[in-house]
C-alpha positions in Angstrom: -0.1 -14.9 4.2 1.4 -11.6 3.1 4.9 -11.5 1.9 5.8 -8.6 4.1 4.6 -7.2 7.3 3.4 -3.9 6.0 3.5 -1.0 8.5 1.7 1.5 6.3 -0.2 1.4 3.0 -0.1 4.5 0.8 -2.7 4.3 -2.0 -2.0 6.9 -4.7 -3.9 5.3 -7.5 -5.4 7.9 -9.8 -2.6 10.4 -9.1 0.1 11.5 -11.6 3.6 12.9 -11.1 4.7 14.4 -8.9 2.0 13.5 -6.4 2.9 9.8 -5.8 6.6 10.7 -5.5 5.9 13.5 -3.0 3.4 11.5 -1.0 5.9 8.6 -0.8 8.7 10.9 0.6 6.2 12.4 3.1 5.1 8.9 4.3 8.7 7.7 4.7 9.7 10.7 6.8 7.2 9.6 9.5 8.3 6.0 9.6 10.9 4.2 11.8 13.8 2.1 10.7 12.8 -1.5 9.8 9.2 -0.5 9.0 7.7 -1.4 5.6 5.7 1.0 3.4 3.6 -0.3 0.6 2.8 2.2 -2.2 -0.1 1.3 -4.5 0.2 3.1 -7.8 -1.3 3.0 -11.3 0.8 5.6 -13.0 3.6 3.9 -15.0 6.1 6.7 -14.6 5.9 6.4 -10.8 7.1 2.8 -11.1 10.4 4.2 -12.3 10.6 7.4 -10.3 9.6 6.1 -6.8 12.3 3.5 -6.6 15.0 6.0 -7.7 13.8 8.5 -5.0 13.7 5.8 -2.4 17.2 4.6 -3.1 18.5 8.2 -3.1 17.0 8.6 0.4 18.9 5.5 1.5 15.9 3.2 1.8 15.5 -0.3 0.2 13.0 -1.3 -2.5 12.0 -4.9 -1.6 9.8 -5.6 -4.5 7.7 -4.0 -7.3 4.6 -6.3 -7.6 2.3 -6.1 -10.5 -1.2 -6.5 -9.1 -3.3 -5.8 -12.1 -3.3 -4.2 -15.5 -1.3 -1.1 -15.0 -1.3 -1.4 -11.2 1.6 -2.0 -9.0 2.6 -2.2 -5.3 6.0 -1.0 -4.3 7.3 -2.4 -1.0 9.9 -0.2 0.7 11.9 -1.0 3.8 12.8 2.0 5.8 16.5 2.2 6.8 
C-alpha cells in the first residue's frame, strides 16, 4: 500500500537545474488544495532546491524518500 494517495507523478529524472524546479512549479499550479504531487528526481541539487521552492509557494513537503542510488521521490501536499 502506498504511503500517500498521489494525485500526480512528475518524473524529471535525467534533468538538471533549473528544469526539475520549473516543472515542479508548473505542475503545482494546475493542482487543487489537498492533492499530492510526487516528484521523481535524480539530480542531487534538486533535492535541496525543490523543497525550498515548495515552501516559499506555501505548500507542504511531506517526505523526501530515497528510492535508489542518487534517486529520490519528493511528496508535496498542495495547500
